[in-house]
C-alpha positions in Angstrom: -66.0 -128.6 -159.8 -64.1 -126.4 -157.4 -63.4 -122.8 -158.4 -60.0 -121.8 -159.5 -59.0 -118.5 -158.0 -56.2 -116.4 -159.6 -54.9 -114.8 -156.5 -52.6 -112.4 -158.2 -55.7 -110.5 -159.6 -57.5 -111.1 -156.4 -54.8 -109.3 -154.4 -53.8 -106.6 -156.9 -57.3 -105.2 -157.7 -58.6 -105.4 -154.1 -58.2 -102.6 -151.7 -55.5 -102.4 -149.0 -57.4 -103.6 -145.9 -56.6 -102.7 -142.4 -55.5 -106.1 -141.7 -53.1 -105.9 -144.6 -51.6 -102.7 -143.3 -51.3 -104.2 -139.7 -49.2 -107.0 -141.3 -47.0 -104.4 -143.2 -46.7 -102.8 -139.8 -45.4 -105.8 -138.3 -42.8 -106.3 -141.0 -41.8 -102.6 -140.6 -41.3 -102.8 -136.8 -38.9 -105.8 -137.5 -36.7 -103.7 -139.8 -36.7 -100.8 -137.0 -34.9 -103.2 -134.8 -32.8 -104.3 -137.8 -31.8 -100.6 -138.5 -31.0 -100.0 -134.9 -28.7 -103.0 -134.7 -26.9 -102.3 -138.0 -25.9 -99.0 -136.6 -25.3 -99.8 -133.0 -21.6 -100.4 -133.4 -21.0 -97.0 -135.1 -22.6 -95.4 -132.0 -20.5 -97.4 -129.6 -16.9 -97.1 -131.3 -15.9 -93.8 -129.7 -16.8 -95.3 -126.2 -15.0 -98.7 -126.9 -11.8 -96.9 -127.9 -11.8 -95.0 -124.8 -12.6 -97.9 -122.4 -10.3 -100.6 -124.3 -7.4 -98.2 -125.1 -7.6 -99.3 -129.0 -7.3 -97.2 -132.0 -10.0 -96.4 -134.5 -8.6 -98.8 -137.1 -9.1 -101.8 -134.8 -12.6 -101.6 -135.5 -12.5 -101.6 -139.3 -12.3 -105.4 -139.4 -15.2 -105.7 -136.8 -17.5 -103.5 -139.0 -16.3 -105.5 -142.0 -17.3 -108.9 -140.4 -20.6 -107.6 -139.4 -21.2 -106.9 -143.0 -19.7 -110.0 -144.2 -22.2 -111.6 -142.1 -25.1 -109.6 -143.5 -23.8 -110.4 -147.0 -23.9 -114.2 -146.1 -27.1 -114.0 -144.2 -29.1 -112.1 -147.1 -29.1 -114.8 -149.7 -29.4 -117.7 -147.5 -32.3 -116.2 -145.5 -33.8 -115.2 -148.9 -33.5 -118.8 -150.1 -35.0 -120.0 -146.8 -37.9 -117.5 -147.3 -38.5 -118.6 -150.8 -38.3 -122.4 -150.0 -39.9 -122.7 -146.5 -41.8 -119.4 -145.9 -41.3 -115.6 -145.2 -42.7 -116.2 -141.6 -40.1 -118.7 -140.2 -37.3 -116.8 -142.0 -38.1 -113.3 -140.7 -38.9 -114.5 -137.1 -35.7 -116.6 -137.0 -33.7 -113.7 -138.2 -35.2 -111.2 -135.7 -34.4 -113.7 -132.8 -30.9 -114.5 -134.1 -29.6 -110.8 -134.1 -31.5 -110.1 -130.9 -29.7 -112.8 -129.1 -26.3 -111.9 -130.6 -26.7 -108.2 -129.7 -27.5 -109.1 -126.2 -24.6 -111.3 -126.0 -22.3 -108.7 -127.3 -22.9 -106.6 -124.2 -20.7 -109.1 -122.1 -17.6 -109.1 -124.4 -14.3 -107.8 -123.3 -12.3 -107.9 -126.5 -12.1 -106.8 -130.0 -12.0 -110.5 -131.1 -15.2 -111.5 -129.2 -16.8 -108.3 -130.6 -16.0 -109.3 -134.1 -17.3 -112.8 -133.8 -20.7 -111.6 -132.4 -20.9 -108.9 -134.9 -20.7 -111.5 -137.5 -23.4 -113.5 -136.0 -25.6 -110.4 -135.5 -25.0 -109.6 -139.3 -26.3 -113.0 -140.2 -29.8 -112.2 -138.8 -29.7 -108.5 -139.7 -28.9 -109.4 -143.2 -31.6 -111.9 -143.6 -34.4 -109.9 -142.1 -34.6 -106.9 -144.6 -35.3 -109.1 -147.7 -37.9 -111.3 -146.2 -39.6 -108.3 -144.7 -39.5 -106.7 -148.0 -41.0 -109.6 -149.8 -43.7 -110.1 -147.2 -44.7 -106.6 -147.4 -44.7 -106.7 -151.2 -47.0 -109.8 -151.3 -49.6 -108.4 -148.9 -50.1 -105.2 -150.9 -52.1 -104.6 -154.0 -50.1 -103.5 -157.0 -51.0 -99.8 -156.8 -49.8 -99.6 -153.1 -46.9 -102.1 -153.3 -44.1 -99.6 -153.6 -45.5 -97.7 -150.7 -45.7 -100.8 -148.6 -42.2 -101.9 -149.2 -40.9 -98.3 -148.8 -43.0 -97.9 -145.4 -41.1 -101.1 -144.5 -37.5 -100.1 -145.6 -38.0 -96.8 -144.2 -37.5 -98.3 -140.9 -33.9 -98.9 -141.6 -33.0 -95.3 -141.3 -35.8 -94.7 -138.6 -34.3 -97.6 -136.3 -30.9 -95.7 -136.8 -32.4 -92.3 -136.0 -34.2 -93.7 -132.7 -30.8 -95.6 -132.0 -29.0 -92.3 -132.2 -31.4 -90.6 -129.9 -31.3 -93.5 -127.5 -27.5 -93.5 -127.7 -27.2 -90.0 -126.9 -28.9 -90.5 -123.5 -27.7 -94.1 -122.7 -24.0 -93.7 -123.7 -23.1 -90.9 -121.4 -25.2 -92.2 -118.5 -25.0 -96.1 -118.6 -22.3 -96.9 -121.1 -22.1 -99.0 -124.4 -23.1 -102.3 -122.6 -26.5 -101.0 -121.7 -27.1 -99.7 -125.1 -26.4 -103.3 -126.4 -28.8 -104.8 -123.8 -31.4 -102.5 -124.9 -30.7 -103.1 -128.6 -30.9 -106.9 -128.1 -33.8 -107.4 -125.7 -36.4 -105.5 -127.8 -36.2 -107.5 -130.8 -36.5 -110.7 -128.7 -39.7 -109.8 -127.4 -40.8 -108.7 -130.7 -39.9 -111.9 -132.4 -42.2 -113.6 -129.9 -44.8 -111.3 -130.8 -44.3 -112.1 -134.4 -44.6 -115.9 -133.7 -48.1 -115.2 -132.3 -49.5 -112.7 -134.8 -47.7 -113.2 -138.1 -49.4 -115.4 -141.0 -47.4 -116.7 -144.0 -47.5 -114.7 -147.3 -50.4 -115.7 -149.4 -48.1 -115.6 -152.7 -46.1 -118.3 -150.8 -49.1 -120.3 -149.6 -50.5 -120.4 -153.2 -47.6 -122.4 -154.5 -48.3 -125.3 -151.9 -51.7 -127.0 -152.3 -51.7 -128.6 -148.9 -51.6 -124.9 -147.6 -54.8 -123.9 -149.6 -57.2 -124.4 -146.6 -54.9 -121.8 -144.6 -54.9 -119.5 -147.5 -58.9 -119.5 -147.8 -58.9 -118.4 -144.1 -56.2 -115.8 -144.7 -57.9 -114.4 -147.7 -61.0 -114.0 -145.5 -59.1 -112.1 -143.0 -58.0 -109.8 -145.7 -61.6 -109.1 -147.0 -61.3 -111.3 -150.0 -64.2 -114.0 -150.1 -63.7 -117.0 -152.0 -65.7 -120.3 -152.3 -64.9 -123.0 -149.9 -62.4 -125.7 -151.5 -61.2 -123.4 -154.1 -58.0 -124.1 -156.1 -55.5 -121.4 -156.7 -52.9 -120.2 -159.1 -50.7 -117.1 -159.2 -49.7 -116.2 -162.8 -48.0 -113.1 -161.5 -45.7 -115.3 -159.4 -43.7 -116.5 -162.2 -44.9 -120.2 -161.8 -42.8 -122.8 -160.1 -39.1 -122.2 -159.7 -37.3 -124.8 -161.8 -33.7 -123.4 -161.5 -31.5 -122.5 -158.6 -32.0 -118.8 -157.7 -28.8 -117.5 -158.7 -29.1 -119.1 -162.3 -32.6 -117.6 -162.6 -31.2 -114.1 -161.4 -28.5 -114.2 -164.1 -30.5 -115.8 -166.8 -31.6 -114.0 -169.8 -34.9 -112.8 -168.5 -33.3 -111.0 -165.5 -29.8 -110.6 -166.4 -29.8 -106.8 -167.3 -32.0 -105.8 -164.1 -29.8 -108.0 -162.0 -26.4 -106.4 -163.2 -28.0 -102.7 -162.8 -29.3 -103.6 -159.4 -26.2 -105.2 -158.0 -24.1 -102.2 -159.4 -26.4 -99.7 -157.6 -26.6 -101.7 -154.5 -22.8 -102.1 -154.2 -22.1 -98.4 -154.4 -25.3 -97.0 -152.8 -24.9 -99.2 -149.6 -21.3 -98.8 -149.7 -21.5 -95.0 -149.3 -24.5 -95.5 -146.6 -22.6 -97.9 -144.4 -19.5 -95.5 -144.6 -21.8 -93.1 -142.9 -23.5 -95.7 -140.6 -20.1 -97.2 -139.4 -17.9 -94.2 -139.5 -19.6 -90.9 -139.3 -19.4 -90.6 -135.5 -15.8 -91.4 -135.6 -15.2 -88.6 -138.2 -17.2 -86.2 -136.3 -15.2 -86.8 -132.9 -12.1 -86.7 -135.0 -13.2 -83.2 -135.8 -13.5 -82.1 -132.1 -17.3 -83.1 -131.6 -18.2 -84.9 -128.3 -19.9 -88.5 -128.3 -23.4 -87.0 -127.8 -23.0 -84.6 -130.7 -21.5 -87.2 -133.0 -24.5 -89.5 -132.1 -26.7 -86.5 -132.8 -25.2 -86.1 -136.2 -25.8 -89.8 -137.3 -29.5 -89.6 -135.8 -30.0 -86.4 -138.0 -28.7 -88.3 -141.1 -31.2 -91.0 -140.4 -34.1 -88.5 -139.8 -33.3 -87.1 -143.1 -33.5 -90.7 -144.4 -36.9 -91.2 -143.0 -38.3 -87.9 -144.7 -36.7 -88.8 -147.9 -38.4 -92.2 -148.0 -41.8 -90.6 -147.5 -41.1 -87.8 -150.2 -39.7 -90.5 -152.7 -42.6 -92.8 -152.0 -44.9 -90.1 -153.3 -42.7 -89.3 -156.3 -42.4 -93.0 -157.4 -46.0 -93.5 -157.0 -46.8 -90.7 -159.5 -43.7 -90.6 -161.5 -42.4 -94.2 -161.5 -39.0 -95.2 -160.2 -36.7 -94.1 -163.0 -36.6 -90.3 -162.6 -36.9 -90.1 -158.9 -34.1 -92.7 -158.4 -31.6 -91.3 -160.8 -32.1 -87.6 -159.7 -31.8 -88.7 -156.1 -28.6 -90.4 -156.7 -27.0 -87.3 -158.4 -28.4 -85.0 -155.7 -26.9 -87.3 -153.0 -23.5 -87.0 -154.7 -23.7 -83.2 -154.9 -25.0 -82.9 -151.1 -21.9 -84.7 -150.0 -19.6 -82.4 -151.8 -21.4 -79.5 -150.4 -20.7 -80.6 -146.9 -17.0 -80.0 -147.5 -17.8 -76.3 -147.8 -19.1 -76.1 -144.2 -16.8 -75.0 -141.5 -17.2 -77.1 -138.5 -14.9 -75.3 -135.9 -17.8 -72.8 -134.8 -21.1 -73.6 -133.4 -22.8 -72.1 -136.4 -20.6 -74.2 -138.6 -21.6 -77.3 -136.7 -25.3 -76.5 -137.2 -24.8 -76.0 -140.9 -23.1 -79.5 -140.9 -26.0 -81.1 -139.1 -28.4 -79.5 -141.9 -26.0 -80.9 -144.5 -26.0 -84.4 -142.9 -29.8 -84.2 -142.8 -30.1 -83.4 -146.5 -27.6 -86.0 -147.5 -29.3 -88.6 -145.4 -32.6 -87.6 -147.0 -31.2 -88.2 -150.5 -29.0 -91.2 -150.0 -31.6 -93.2 -147.8 -34.4 -92.3 -150.1 -32.4 -94.0 -153.1 -31.2 -96.8 -150.8 -34.7 -97.8 -149.6 -36.3 -97.3 -153.0 -33.8 -99.7 -154.5 -35.4 -102.5 -152.3 -38.8 -101.5 -153.5 -37.6 -101.7 -157.1 -35.9 -105.1 -156.5 -39.2 -106.4 -155.2 -40.9 -105.3 -158.4 -38.4 -106.7 -160.7 -38.6 -110.2 -159.6 -41.6 -112.7 -159.5 -42.6 -114.4 -156.3 -40.6 -117.7 -156.8 -37.3 -115.8 -156.7 -38.3 -112.3 -155.1 -36.8 -112.8 -151.6 -33.6 -114.4 -153.2 -33.5 -111.6 -155.7 -33.8 -108.9 -153.1 -31.3 -110.8 -150.9 -28.7 -111.1 -153.4 -29.0 -107.5 -154.5 -28.7 -106.6 -150.7 -25.8 -109.0 -150.3 -23.9 -107.0 -153.1 -24.7 -103.8 -151.1 -23.1 -105.5 -148.1 -20.0 -106.3 -150.1 -19.8 -102.5 -150.8 -20.2 -101.9 -147.1 -17.4 -104.5 -146.2 -15.1 -102.4 -148.3 -16.0 -99.0 -146.8 -15.9 -100.7 -143.2 -12.3 -102.0 -144.0 -10.8 -98.8 -145.6 -13.1 -96.4 -143.5 -10.4 -95.5 -140.8 -8.0 -95.0 -143.6 -10.4 -92.8 -145.4 -10.9 -90.6 -142.2 -7.3 -90.5 -141.8 -7.0 -88.8 -145.3 -9.4 -86.1 -144.1 -13.1 -85.1 -144.5 -12.4 -84.2 -148.2 -11.5 -87.9 -149.0 -14.4 -89.2 -146.9 -17.2 -87.1 -148.5 -15.5 -87.5 -151.8 -15.7 -91.1 -151.8 -19.4 -90.9 -150.8 -19.9 -88.5 -153.8 -18.1 -90.9 -156.3 -20.2 -93.9 -155.0 -23.6 -92.1 -155.4 -22.5 -91.2 -159.0 -21.8 -95.0 -159.7 -25.1 -96.0 -158.0 -26.7 -93.6 -160.6 -25.2 -95.5 -163.5 -26.5 -98.7 -162.1 -30.0 -97.5 -161.6 -29.8 -96.2 -165.2 -29.1 -99.6 -166.6 -32.1 -101.3 -164.9 -34.7 -101.7 -167.5 -37.9 -102.9 -165.4 -38.5 -99.7 -163.3 -41.9 -99.0 -161.8 -44.1 -97.3 -164.3 -45.6 -94.0 -163.6 -49.2 -93.9 -162.3 -51.7 -93.9 -164.9 -54.1 -90.8 -165.4 -57.0 -93.0 -164.6 -55.5 -94.5 -161.5 -54.5 -91.0 -160.3 -58.1 -90.0 -160.7 
């Protein structure tokens, strides 16, 4: 008789091998490009206003359409990943937003910019949930939160690198060159993923015809299994029998889903208000384009630092306390920025410090929520669960994009006040979630 291998135990109790870490790194690189392309329009808006002679408010619908594309792309690509595999879904999304970003460099009107921003959003929105599910399914249980966070940290890392590149490219070569760079790199990387990326073992186990490929993959991961083995995955939730949305809103997941959707809506709404409108706010306060790009880069740098700090905190304390405290602290940091005078050089440096701190807290919470969502949902609906939560976040981002120009017009107090209130509401959603990561047990810590 063929041996039956329970793949959940095999993966969860084994070590995190170099090959598994390499695959996590590939997923993370895909998200770096995702993070760059999410924020590229925010860097370019001041230059576009000057070149096209249009007002700030004209770009609100453009940003909103991009986020609408993300909102639509997330659940569609999540369903695609759950149904046909993480690998083709992730590669397809990276290639799509790369092509659309390159094409954007050739537009000459706000309408064409909006259309391509929507297409870019479809790819960007679908890449993160599949990369998240991919990273989660290649990591043992004790390293899963870290693996997902190392992937999602690349959203602010991509934005940080984008800000540094924009500060150099925009004054010298213009916004079109920035879009060409931002699109060509993910296209090259999509080709590399096609060659190097395998399918997720938790996806392969659900399809008996794929078991020979699963055996080879497990051996590459350092897990020896008998030839001709049969596989099962008890942690995966079995075979999905209902549509993903019905499963997510069913009795088993309803409370967690409501809490996650509320937290994603408000937290990502606040973060995208910064991604899309911070450079415009800073230039309205007298900063030049390079300084405004630096401000957004520092916000993202803080986010990168915050993700690593929160990864350690969540590993040892579980997810509830770090996430709740981080959300409240982010609200407080947003209000503190209002106390900083920006007219002097010293005041601007203090504002940059405040932006770094707010980015640390808000992005730590945002990226941790993806890790939490990947933990809450089983394999059969994991990509869909993460994607739908992310889609709710995009809806919050759409609203912040539409009203961003009006909020800036009402002054810096309104801008940072909205962010503070949003992070407080995110706190409420995270408090409602029941299935948080548990704290690290003493025997595991030892």
